[in-house]
C-alpha positions in Angstrom: 94.2 110.7 116.6 94.8 112.3 113.1 98.3 113.5 112.2 99.8 115.3 109.1 103.5 115.0 108.0 105.1 117.0 105.2 108.4 117.2 103.6 110.0 119.3 100.7 113.1 118.5 98.7 115.2 119.7 95.7 115.0 123.5 96.8 115.7 125.9 93.9 116.4 129.7 93.9 114.7 132.3 92.1 115.4 136.1 92.1 113.3 139.2 91.5 114.1 142.8 91.0 111.6 145.6 91.5 111.9 148.6 89.3 115.6 148.1 88.9 116.2 147.8 92.6 118.5 145.2 94.4 117.6 141.6 93.8 115.3 139.8 96.2 116.0 136.0 96.3 113.3 133.4 97.0 113.5 129.5 97.3 110.8 126.9 96.3 110.6 123.2 96.5 110.8 120.8 93.3 109.3 118.0 95.4 106.5 118.3 97.9 105.1 115.4 99.8 102.0 115.3 102.4 100.8 112.2 104.4 97.7 112.0 106.4 96.9 109.2 108.7 96.1 108.5 112.1 97.6 107.1 115.3 96.2 104.6 117.6 96.4 100.8 118.3 98.3 98.7 115.6 95.5 98.2 113.1 94.5 99.2 109.5 93.5 102.8 109.2 92.8 105.3 106.4 95.8 106.8 104.7 96.4 109.6 102.1 99.8 110.4 100.7 100.1 113.2 98.0 103.4 113.8 96.1 104.2 116.4 93.6 107.4 116.5 91.7 108.4 119.3 89.1 110.8 119.1 86.3 112.4 122.0 84.5 109.7 124.8 84.6 112.4 127.6 84.2 111.2 131.2 83.4 113.0 134.5 82.4 111.1 137.8 82.8 112.8 140.8 81.8 111.7 144.4 81.9 110.3 146.7 84.6 109.6 143.6 86.6 112.5 141.3 86.6 112.4 137.6 87.4 114.7 134.6 86.8 114.5 131.1 88.2 112.2 128.1 88.4 108.5 127.5 89.4 107.5 126.0 92.7 105.0 123.1 93.0 101.6 124.6 92.4 99.4 124.5 95.5 96.3 123.5 93.6 95.5 121.9 90.3 92.8 122.5 87.8 89.3 121.2 89.0 88.7 117.9 87.5 85.3 116.3 87.0 85.5 113.1 89.0 82.0 111.8 88.3 83.3 108.9 86.0 86.2 108.1 88.4 84.0 107.9 91.4 81.6 105.7 89.6 84.5 103.5 88.5 85.8 103.2 92.0 82.3 102.7 93.6 81.8 99.4 91.7 84.5 97.7 93.8 82.4 97.1 96.8 83.1 95.1 99.9 81.2 92.2 98.5 83.0 92.3 95.2 86.4 92.3 97.0 85.4 89.4 99.4 84.0 87.4 96.5 87.2 87.9 94.3 89.6 86.9 97.3 87.3 83.9 98.7 89.6 80.9 99.4 87.0 78.5 98.0 86.2 80.5 94.7 86.8 78.1 91.7 89.5 78.8 89.2 87.2 77.4 86.6 83.5 76.8 86.9 83.5 73.3 85.1 79.9 72.7 85.7 78.9 76.0 84.3 81.1 75.3 81.3 79.4 71.9 80.7 75.9 73.4 81.0 76.7 76.1 78.8 78.6 74.1 76.4 75.9 71.6 75.9 73.6 74.4 75.2 75.7 76.9 73.3 78.6 75.3 71.6 76.6 73.8 68.8 75.1 77.3 68.1 78.5 79.0 68.4 80.0 76.7 65.9 77.1 77.2 63.4 77.3 81.0 64.0 81.0 81.1 63.3 80.4 79.0 60.2 77.6 81.3 59.0 79.9 84.3 59.5 82.8 82.7 57.6 80.5 81.6 54.7 79.0 85.2 54.7 82.5 86.6 54.3 83.3 84.2 51.4 80.1 84.2 49.5 78.6 87.4 50.8 75.8 88.0 53.3 73.2 85.2 53.0 71.2 85.5 56.3 68.4 87.8 57.1 70.7 89.9 59.4 72.0 93.3 58.1 75.8 94.1 58.1 75.4 96.0 61.4 73.5 93.2 62.9 76.2 90.5 61.9 78.9 92.6 63.6 76.8 92.9 66.8 76.0 89.2 66.6 79.8 88.4 66.2 80.5 90.8 69.2 78.3 88.9 71.5 79.2 85.4 70.3 82.8 86.4 71.1 82.3 88.1 74.6 79.8 85.6 75.9 80.9 82.4 74.0 84.4 82.1 72.8 86.2 84.4 75.1 85.1 82.7 78.4 85.5 79.3 76.8 89.2 80.0 75.7 89.9 81.6 78.9 88.8 78.6 80.9 90.8 76.3 78.6 93.9 78.2 79.4 93.3 78.0 83.0 92.7 74.3 82.7 96.2 74.1 81.0 97.8 75.1 84.2 96.0 72.2 86.0 98.7 71.1 88.4 99.5 74.5 89.8 95.9 75.6 90.4 95.3 72.2 92.4 98.5 72.5 94.4 97.8 76.3 95.2 94.4 75.6 96.5 95.7 72.6 98.6 98.4 74.9 100.2 95.9 77.7 100.9 93.2 75.7 102.5 95.9 73.8 104.4 97.0 77.0 105.9 93.6 78.1 106.8 92.6 74.8 108.3 95.7 74.7 110.6 94.4 77.9 112.3 96.7 80.5 110.2 95.4 83.8 108.7 96.3 84.5 105.2 96.2 87.8 103.3 94.7 87.7 99.6 95.0 90.5 97.2 92.9 91.3 94.1 93.7 93.8 91.3 91.0 95.8 89.5 92.8 97.3 86.7 93.1 100.9 85.6 90.9 103.9 84.8 92.3 106.4 82.4 91.3 110.0 81.3 92.8 113.1 80.1 92.0 116.7 79.5 93.5 120.2 78.9 93.3 123.3 81.2 95.1 126.4 82.2 97.2 126.1 85.3 98.1 129.1 87.4 101.7 128.2 88.2 103.2 131.4 89.4 102.0 134.7 90.8 104.3 137.2 92.6 106.2 140.5 92.1 104.1 141.3 89.1 105.1 138.0 87.2 101.9 135.9 86.4 102.5 132.6 84.7 99.6 130.6 83.7 100.5 128.2 80.8 98.1 125.8 79.2 98.6 122.2 80.2 97.6 118.7 79.1 96.8 116.4 81.9 97.0 112.5 81.7 95.6 110.7 84.6 95.7 107.0 85.4 94.2 105.5 88.5 94.9 101.8 89.6 92.8 100.1 92.2 93.4 96.9 94.2 92.4 95.5 97.6 93.5 93.1 100.2 91.5 90.9 102.6 92.6 88.6 105.7 90.9 85.3 105.8 90.9 82.8 108.6 88.8 79.9 110.0 85.1 80.8 111.0 84.4 80.7 114.7 82.3 77.6 114.4 84.7 75.7 112.1 87.5 73.8 113.7 88.7 71.7 110.6 92.4 71.0 111.4 92.8 68.5 108.5 95.0 69.2 105.6 93.0 68.8 102.4 93.6 65.9 100.1 94.5 66.3 96.4 90.9 65.4 95.6 89.7 68.2 98.0 92.0 70.5 96.1 90.9 69.5 92.7 87.1 69.7 93.5 87.5 73.2 95.0 89.7 74.7 92.3 87.2 73.5 89.6 83.9 74.2 91.3 82.9 70.4 91.8 81.8 70.3 95.3 78.2 70.4 96.3 78.6 73.9 97.7 79.5 75.3 94.2 76.2 74.0 92.5 74.1 77.0 93.4 76.6 79.4 91.8 77.2 77.3 88.8 73.5 76.8 88.1 73.1 80.6 88.4 75.9 81.4 85.9 74.6 79.0 83.5 71.1 80.6 83.4 70.6 82.8 80.2 70.9 86.6 81.0 72.4 85.9 84.5 75.5 88.0 83.5 73.2 91.0 82.7 71.4 90.7 86.0 74.8 90.6 87.8 75.6 94.0 86.4 72.8 95.5 88.5 72.4 93.0 91.4 75.5 91.1 92.5 73.8 87.6 92.7 76.9 85.6 91.8 78.9 87.4 94.4 76.4 87.2 97.1 76.3 83.4 96.6 80.1 83.1 96.5 80.4 85.2 99.6 77.7 83.1 101.5 79.4 79.8 100.5 82.8 80.8 101.6 81.6 82.3 105.1 80.2 78.9 105.9 83.9 77.8 106.5 85.9 80.9 106.7 85.6 84.5 107.6 87.1 87.7 106.0 88.6 90.7 108.0 90.5 93.9 107.5 89.2 94.7 104.0 91.4 97.4 102.6 90.7 99.2 99.3 93.5 101.1 97.8 93.9 103.1 94.8 96.8 105.1 93.3 96.2 108.2 91.1 98.9 109.3 88.9 98.5 112.7 86.8 101.1 113.8 84.4 100.8 117.6 83.9 102.6 118.8 80.6 103.1 122.5 80.9 103.4 124.3 77.5 106.0 126.8 76.9 105.0 130.3 76.0 106.3 133.7 75.3 103.8 136.6 76.2 106.4 139.3 75.3 109.9 139.5 73.5 111.7 139.6 76.8 109.5 137.1 78.7 109.5 133.5 78.3 108.5 130.3 80.1 110.2 127.1 78.9 107.7 124.7 79.9 108.0 121.7 82.1 106.4 118.7 83.6 104.6 117.9 87.1 103.8 114.5 88.4 100.9 114.6 90.8 100.6 111.2 92.7 97.9 110.5 95.4 97.7 107.1 97.2 94.6 106.3 99.1 93.7 103.6 101.5 90.3 103.0 102.9 88.7 100.3 105.3 85.4 98.6 104.2 82.9 96.8 106.6 82.5 93.0 106.4 78.8 93.5 106.9 78.5 95.4 103.6 79.7 92.1 101.9 76.5 90.2 102.9 73.3 90.1 100.9 72.2 91.2 97.4 72.8 94.7 96.7 71.3 96.7 93.8 73.3 99.3 92.0 73.7 101.3 88.7 76.6 99.7 86.8 79.5 101.5 85.7 79.4 101.5 81.8 82.9 101.0 80.6 83.9 100.2 77.0 83.0 96.5 77.4 79.6 97.1 78.7 78.8 99.8 76.2 79.8 97.6 73.3 77.6 94.7 74.6 74.7 97.0 75.1 75.2 98.6 71.7 75.2 95.1 70.2 72.0 94.1 72.1 70.3 97.2 70.9 71.4 96.7 67.3 70.0 93.3 67.4 66.7 94.6 68.9 67.0 92.4 72.0 66.7 95.1 74.2 63.4 97.0 73.5 61.5 99.6 75.2 
């Protein structure tokens, strides 16, 4: 059963006068909140909370039509093209969420690092030396300057950056192993644990005209700049699989092998990640995530997958004066929307094909590949 709850706060007074007649007083909120959810058995359910809060937004309108006071919270905002936002949110599927929170997901894929290191580190060192030598003596290779820049980008993004990141995780060796022992120990004792993953932020901005006030012959529609940030995260409950009755607390060796991907169950994922171009295939088909989910669901089972995102839009209304005796002093509106949705565990299984969301990172990589003529028609 769905329900809607609303509340308003910070009521402000506005007065009007028509053709010099007696003043007419009105009121409006500076804060408005709307909550939409559902009633029923105690469980997770969809939720949407919308909040609007205004600051300042004072106006003076003198003449035949008289008005003095504050704007109320607008009932609507300029239409926004949500194509990019929906594509960004859409990449965080049930499979990606389950794979990211999986209890047996390694902190560092040591086997992958070794396989890639044997193959790539000598090339990486030679490439770095060639670039430094080129900066010192001038370009000596057959590559052009744009190709050198593209080559350096790829070398960093898929060579040095992952290597340095894994080395920084190895530095926290003791905590990683102990955290894994504690987590698996709780699961093996029959407890259910909740795990959370954050997916970062989406940012955009635009300008539009906002219809802020209309009444008693007073029409206020200032230009506004809008800055939007959307943060996305998710939670999953994990517990023992129905066929797994492991009530043994893991040893230090078990925690070490699990944290660093040294078990036999980690080998398929490690081999896949070590294959050339597997990272690019994972953009279109989440093979790595599918393997990770399958491995973990041999022992544990996920439930109650909640995907949440918070949209915060700051609306800066510009001041303007359409006539000598008419003025709007400008102000700010903060528009916040909190969303919660439930995803199906069944959607976390198997390999799914998808069109990747091309963020700045992926665009820079594809641009570098195109510059080096690795991707051809």
